[in-house]
N, C-alpha and C positions, 0 to 999 in steps of 0.2 A: 665418493665411500660411504658418506653418513648415510644418504639417501640410499642406497643399496642396503646398509644394514638395516635401516628401517623399512625398507620395502622385505626384506627376510622375514621380519617382525610379522608385518601384515598379512603376509601369506602364511606362516606356521602356525599364529596363536589360533585365527580363525578355523584353520584346518582341524588344530588341536580341539577346538571347542566344537566343530562338526562331528569328530570322531566320538569326543566324550560324549555327546549327549546321546550317542548309539540308537538315532532315529534311522527308521527302515527306510525312510524319504529321502534319500542321500538326494534326489533330483534337484530340490530347490538348489543346492550347493553348487552342484557341477552348472546350473543354469546361470547361477550368480556369476559364475567365471567366465560364461561365454557372451554375457549378454551386453556388457559393459561396450564390447567392441562392434555393436551394432550402430553405436553413433560415428564411429569411423566410417562404416560402409556410406552412411548418410552425407557426409563430408567429402567420399572419393570423386576424383575426376580424372579422366585420363588425360586431361590438357595440362593438370602440375606435374610439378616435381615430385619427383620418388619423396614418397615419405609427408607431403604436405595436403592438407585438406582446404576444403573451401573457406571463406573467412567467415562465411555465415555459419557454418556447422562449429566453428571453434567454442563458442558459449556453452553449446551444448555438450561437446565432447570434455571441456575442460571441467563442467559441474557434474559429470558420470564418472571423471577420474580424480574425484577428490573425496578421500576417506570420509567427510563429513556428514554428509547424508546417511549413508550406508549406518555408520555409528549411531544417527539418530533413530532409524530404523529398529536397529539391534534394542536400543535403549525402549523403545517405543513397545515393543513384541515382546520383552522378557514376559514370560509365561503365558502370552496369549497367542502367538502365530509362530508354530513350527516351520511353515513355509516362508514367511517374512524374514525370520531369523536366519534359515538356511540360505534364501537368496542374499542377504546382507553380509554373512559371512563369508561366501562366494565372492560376491561382489569386493568385499575386502581384501581378499586372495589374489582378485584379478588384479587389483591395484597395484598390492605388493611384488606381485609378479612383473608387471610394467617398470616399477621401479626397480627392481633388481637388474633388469634388461636393458636399462636407462632410459625407460619411455616415461613420459608424464607429460607436463602442462604444454599446451600449445599457444603460441604468441599471436597476435590480431591478425596475420598474413596466414597463420594455419602450420607454420613450422614448428618442430620440437623444441623448447626450450632448453638450451644446457644445463 
């Protein structure tokens, strides 16, 4: 339950910031929401169990689904790049949405960690 509550914060705060910025370029935010799941596509294989990704794709998937990197990019882009800011805000919202629905890190075998 705690992770889902944190997920709601990660979803709603970046969304609120994105709305508050009132930037006419909202596409970076929406791209940031979708782009992290491209790492899931890289790990997909029809031979694996449902929801399991290939072992070699786990490090990329876990890195992309951690809030650390988008937070660093947000801090680095303050006042500099609206595109980087928008992408990172969307990225954080994506992570929050995943956490709300019970998705998150993968173990070394590619399965979701409970």
